[in-house]
N, C-alpha and C positions, 0 to 999 in steps of 0.2 A: 848161366842158367837161372831161370826164374825160380824163386823160392816157393815152396809149398806153405800153406797157411800155418801149419805147426812150426815150421822153421822161422817164419816171420814172427809168430807169437813169441818164440824163444828169444829171438834177437831183440824184439821190442822190450821184453822184460828187463833187458840189460841197459836200456837207455832211459834216462830221466827227462821227462817233459816232452818227449817226441810224440807226435800223434800220427796215427795211420789215417791217410786220406786217399781212399781209393787205391790206386796202384803206386802211391808215393808215401813218403814219410816227411813230416815237416816240424819245424820248431822255430819259435820266435825268441830271439836273444835281445836283452836290454843291456846296453853298455853305458858308460859314464857320460859320454858326449860324442859328437860327430867324429872327431879324430880317432877316438878309441874304436868306434864302429868301423871306420875305414881301415884301421890297422888290422882288425879282426878279419875283415873281408879279404885283405891282401894275403894273410896267412892261408885262408881257405883257398883262394885262387891259385896260389903257388902249389899247394898240395894237390888240388884238383888237376892242375896241368901235369904235375909229376906222375899221377896215376891214370891220367887220361879218362877222368870221370868227372863231369862238370855239373854242379848243382844249379838250380834256379835261385838267384839271390835278389832280394828286395831290400833296399836301404831306405829308412825313413828317419833321418837325423841320427838318433842314438839307438834305433831299433833295427835289427837285421833278421829277416825271415829267410830260412833255408828250406828248400824243397828238393828232395832227392828221389829219383827214380831212374831206372835203366831203360831208356827209350827203345833201344834195339831189342830188348827182351819183352817190352810192353808190360813191365812190372818191376817188382823188387828183386834184387840180387844181393849177393854178399858184398858187392862193390858199394852199394848204398849204405849198408850198415857199417862197413869198415870206414868209410868216409865220415859217417855220423860220429863214430867213436873218436876219430881224429879231431873232428871239429869240437867235440866236448873237451878234449885235452887243450886245444887252443883257447877255448873260453875260460877254462879253469886256470890257465897259466898266468 
């Protein structure tokens, strides 16, 4: 179910560095080098497949941009924020 503005605001306040961009949230991550960026993306891909919620991912050498939205709901849902929180854990690990 698509989240309401106050629900989105509450969830955004718990995420560091993520930006609201229309009906999506996004964040750029900078890693040490290309292999580190690819390892990070593999962790995200495996989790995304596990939960059946797939982000848009852009890789530019050691930079990874993640964009999350729930296309079927045409906006943000708990799935987006749950995956964003998991991605933050992968980045911090």
